N, C-alpha and C positions, 0 to 999 in steps of 0.2 A: 463232362459230368454235367452238364443244365439241359445237354441234348438229348443222355438219355433218360434225366426229371421230365423233360417233358413230354418222351416218347411215352412215358409208361404212366405218365399225367392222361395224355391225351389221345392215346393211342387202345381202340378194341382189341382185344382179345379176340385172338385168331379161334382158339378152339372152339367148337360147336359143344365138347364135353362140359365147361367152364358155363355155356347159355342154359346146357342142361340141367346143370347142378343148383345154376339160380333160378330156373323157373320150377326145379323140384323145391325150394326152399317155400318158395311166393306159395306153390300150394298145398305145401303143408302148413304151412302161417295161416295164410289167411282162410284155409279150408279148416282148421280146428278151429281157426277163433266163429268162423259162420257157422258151424258143427256145432259150437257152444253154444250160440242163438238157441238153433233146435231145442238139443236136449235140453237148458231150461222151461222151454216152452211145453217140451214134454210131460218132465215132470211135473210142472204146476197144469195140465190138461183138465183136468175135472172143473180146478174153479173156473176158464176161461173161457170156455166155447161162445155162450151167450155174450162176455161184454168184448167180444176179441172183433177188430173192427169188421166191415162188411164194405171194401171200396169198390169193388164192381157188381155188385147187385146178388151174388151167387149165394148169399147167405154167410150169418157169421163160421158155424161151422165149417163150411165146408171148404170156407177161406185159410180157418185155421191149419185143414188137413193140407191144401195146397201148400200151404207157407209151411210147413213139418215135412213135407216132403221136398221142397227146395233144400229146405235148412239141414237135414239128416241124410235122405236118401242121396240125394246132388251132390252136394257136400263133399260126402264119404267116394262119391265117380269125380269127384273132383279132384283130391288129394290121393288117388291110384290113380288120376288117371287115363278111367277105364269109361270110354264113349265120351270123352272129355266135353266135345261143344257140342254135342246132347244135354248134356246136363246142365251145363253153362247157361241154357234158353234159359230154363226156369228161375235159375237164380239172378239171372239177371233183370227179367220181368216182375221178378220180387222185389230188388232193389228200386225199379222204376216205381214202382206203383209205391213205395214205401217212402220215396223221394220226390216225387210229384203227385199224389195225393194224400195221403195220411198226413207229412207231413209238410205239405202245400202253402198253409199261412202260419207254419214254424219259423222261430229264427233259424239263422242258418245254426247254430250250436246245435238244433234240434238235425236236421239233415243232414250235417258233417258225415255219418257213420255209413248211411247210406247212398253216399256222395261216392266214399273212399271205396268205400264194395263196389261199385257200379261203377265205378275206372277200375279198378283190379281186375275186375269179372272181366269186364270190353278189352283192356289190354289181355288179357290174357286167350281168349277168346283167337282177341289176332293170332298173336304167337304160337297157339297150340300148345300140350302137353312137357313138349321136349322129349329127350331121348328117352329118358329116363323115368317113366312111365311104362303103366299096360299098354296104350296105343300104340308106346315108340317102339316096346317087344314085338309088339304083332305088326307092327309097320317092316321092323327087320326083320323080320320069318319071313313075312311074307317078299319083301324083295331077294330074300338070298333065295328062294323057290325057284324066280322068274328064270 
């Protein structure tokens, strides 16, 4: 009985389907949360272009457009798992700027969300989107053709 309990607690699931399902859930949850930030910014777009930070000297309006690109379009690619790693690059860059430039002098509580997203996005970049993604489906089709 104890052996079975220890095995279930400490063994890794053998199924890549289970791993792909976890990756799918992570993509949906964190992608939707990140997308919500972009949608919120889009709703108040007319009020914020001049007030938006200009952390790397591109101008406030262009900086806002780049953040909207990362938070809306790249989030959708992240959720669907299409051009997955390519979509993650602007998302990771945006969180690096938020963490290390925008919130550089702020207390940890202000940096926490950026750090969480940066960590998740970096880990997801390493693991890939999993089988249950458009990239995974295309890879499967390509493999079966060879």
